[in-house]
C-alpha positions in Angstrom: 13.8 -30.4 -13.5 15.9 -27.2 -12.7 15.9 -26.5 -9.2 17.0 -22.8 -8.2 19.8 -22.5 -5.4 19.0 -19.9 -3.0 21.7 -17.0 -3.0 23.0 -16.7 0.4 23.6 -13.5 1.9 26.6 -12.8 3.7 26.1 -11.9 7.5 26.2 -8.3 8.3 25.8 -6.4 11.6 22.8 -4.2 12.5 23.9 -1.0 14.0 20.9 0.4 15.0 20.3 -0.7 18.3 23.7 0.8 19.1 23.2 4.0 17.7 19.7 4.1 19.9 22.0 3.6 22.9 24.6 6.0 21.9 21.7 8.7 21.3 20.0 8.0 24.5 23.4 8.3 26.6 23.6 11.5 24.8 20.6 12.9 25.7 20.9 11.9 29.4 24.1 13.6 29.7 22.7 16.6 27.9 19.9 16.9 30.4 21.7 16.0 33.4 24.5 18.9 33.3 21.6 21.5 33.3 20.5 20.3 36.8 23.5 22.7 38.7 21.8 25.7 39.9 24.3 27.7 42.1 27.8 26.4 41.2 30.7 27.5 43.0 28.8 29.3 46.1 27.4 27.4 48.8 24.4 29.1 50.4 21.9 28.3 52.7 19.1 30.5 52.6 16.3 31.2 55.3 13.1 30.2 54.9 10.3 32.8 54.0 6.7 33.2 53.2 6.3 36.5 51.3 5.7 36.9 47.9 7.7 35.4 44.8 9.5 38.1 43.0 9.9 37.4 39.2 13.3 37.9 38.2 14.3 40.8 35.9 17.1 40.4 33.2 18.4 43.8 35.1 19.6 42.5 38.3 22.6 42.7 40.1 23.0 39.1 41.9 25.2 39.6 45.2 25.9 36.4 47.3 26.9 36.6 51.0 28.4 33.5 52.9 28.3 32.4 56.3 32.1 33.3 56.7 31.5 36.8 55.2 32.8 36.2 51.6 31.0 38.5 49.0 30.4 37.6 45.4 29.2 39.4 42.5 27.6 37.3 40.0 29.4 34.3 41.5 32.8 36.2 41.5 34.8 36.9 44.6 34.8 40.6 45.6 35.2 42.9 48.3 32.8 45.8 49.9 35.0 48.5 48.2 35.0 46.9 44.9 31.4 46.1 45.2 30.8 50.0 46.0 33.2 51.1 43.0 31.1 48.6 40.7 27.6 49.9 41.7 29.0 53.5 41.4 30.3 53.0 38.3 26.6 51.8 37.1 25.2 55.2 37.3 22.2 56.4 39.5 19.7 56.5 36.4 20.6 52.8 35.4 20.7 51.3 39.2 17.0 52.8 39.8 15.6 50.4 37.0 17.6 47.4 38.3 16.9 44.8 41.1 19.6 44.4 43.4 19.1 40.5 44.7 20.7 39.7 47.8 21.3 36.1 48.4 22.9 36.0 52.0 23.2 32.7 53.8 20.9 32.4 56.9 23.9 32.0 59.4 25.6 35.2 57.9 26.0 38.3 60.4 23.0 40.5 60.4 25.8 43.3 60.3 27.2 42.4 57.0 23.5 41.9 55.5 22.8 45.5 56.5 26.1 46.9 55.1 25.8 45.2 51.7 22.0 46.8 51.5 23.6 50.0 52.8 25.8 50.2 49.7 23.2 49.1 47.5 20.9 52.1 48.8 23.9 54.6 48.6 24.1 53.9 45.0 20.8 54.3 43.8 19.2 51.1 44.0 15.3 51.2 44.7 14.5 47.7 44.5 15.9 45.5 47.0 15.2 41.5 46.8 16.2 39.1 49.4 16.4 35.6 48.3 14.8 33.0 50.5 13.8 29.4 50.5 10.1 28.8 50.1 8.6 27.6 53.4 6.6 24.8 53.3 3.4 24.6 55.5 0.0 23.0 55.6 -1.6 25.9 53.6 1.3 25.7 51.0 0.4 21.5 50.7 -3.4 22.1 50.3 -2.7 24.9 47.7 -0.5 22.6 45.7 -3.2 19.7 45.9 -5.9 21.4 44.0 
């Protein structure tokens, strides 16, 4: 009688679980890095209950901090440099653009008015002031429906 001998395979390491873990880590880090909304400039926006404005691609974002520091598109700028930049855009272009002012709720009222006046003098017709959404009982009831 001839019995066949089993041919034994050499042991090997299965890499599938390790590849799965690496891909999961890659996806986690890719998603978690997109949660930063406004890096660099910390502004505590006031609450407001008015309508929400949809953001145009044609907008100028200006940040005003509590200390009075001014930022244009997240880069530090002075009032005179802001005025020069807006003047260089031209009146025809600024009529179609939105001037988005994000002022800290503790910023001095005079600074906010001064920035708004610079925008008006340079031909901006649309001015949006960013606020945090105020949560009240009506908003909660509407979100539950």
